[in-house]
N, C-alpha and C positions, 0 to 999 in steps of 0.2 A: 060191026055194031057201033063204033064210034061215030060211023059216017052215015049212019042211018038218019031218016028224018025224025023229028021229034025233040023234046026238051032235053036240052044237054046233061041235067043231072040225072034223068032218067036212063038215058044211054049209058052214062058212066056206071051207075049203080047196076044197069043190065050186064055190062062187059064185066065189071069185077065180080059180080055173082056168077057169071057163066066160067070163070077161071077157076073159081072155088067149087062150084059144082063139079067141074071137070077133073079137078085133083081129087076129090073127096069120092068121086065114083070108081077112081082107080084101086082095085082091091090090093095092088102091092104099094099103093103111095108112092111111087117112084118120083112125082113132082115134076117140075119144068126142068128141060134139060139145060138151059141157059142160066137159069138159077143155080141149079146144082152145079153146073160148071163154074160159075163165078165163086162159089163158096168152097169149093173142093180142089180147084186147079188154079186158081188165079195166081197164087204165088209161084207157080213151078212150071206152067205152059203159056207161054207167051202167045202163041198162035191163038190159043183157045181164048185167052184172054182178050185179045184184040177182037174175034168174033163176037164174043159176048158184048164187050163195049159199043160195037157198032149196032149190036141188036137193041142194047138199052137205049142208045141214042135215038134209035128210031122209034121206038116207043115213047120214049121222053117228048119227042117231037110232036107226035101224035095228040099225046096229052095236051102238050102246050097250045096246038091249034083247037082243040076242044075247048080249052080254057078260054082263048080269044073270042071264041065263037059265043061261049056263054056270058062273057064280059058284054059283047054286043047286044045279047038279048037280055041283060039285065039279071040274068039268073046268078052270076057270079060277081062278087064286089070288084066294080073296075080298078080300084087302089092296088089290087094284088098282083104281083110280078107273076105273069103267065109262065116265065122259065123255071121260077121257083115252085110254083104250083105243080108245073110238070115233073120235076123232081121229086117232090113230095108224093105224086101219085104214083111213079115209077118205084120208089121206095117202098110205098103201101103194097103194090103187086108182089114185090119182092118177098116182103114179111108175110103176106097172105100165102103165096106159095110155099114157103118154108113151114109156116104154121100148119097148113092143111096136111103136111106129112105127118104130124103127130096130133092133129086134133081129134078129140074123142066125139065131138059133135059140131055142127056148122054154127052153134050159136055165137061164139067169141068172135069167130070170122066175119058172120053177118053184122054184129055190134061194131067192128072195124069198118067194114063198107060203110054201114049207116052214119058213123061219126065223122068219116072221111068226107063223104057226100055232104052231109049236112054243114059242115065246116067251111064250105066254099060260097055260102049264101053270103049276099051282102050285109045282111042283119048279124051274122056272126063275126065280123071281120072287127078287130081291133088291132091297131099297129103295135108291134112288140119293139123292143130294144135289144134283142140278142144281137150278139156279134161273136164271132169264135173265140176273141180273147176275154169274152165276160165270163167264162166258166170258172 
């Protein structure tokens, strides 16, 4: 979906929506194997952790490439760091997939998708001053 033709933000919204719909359609709400593995086995299974890290890295790279395309088309603020936004999108996916396991309705998940995609617009960008030591 990310590589289909069309506007970048529309493709991103479609891909995130597909993940949520897929997770919510599962009557057992088992969720995503990679996300579940990261949450449940990361501290105890090095092999599983490395597999999930590679999968997450590929996903993050795909998001970064999509962000760069959106920056070239003017859909996404050019000042934003594509790698940082790729990480943000990966973390959004992980959160959505975990939340889908317990969500009573898709409303909150759709709200997260909308807020995430809308935050990428050039008009929503304002440089921050956060640094890890500033908390």
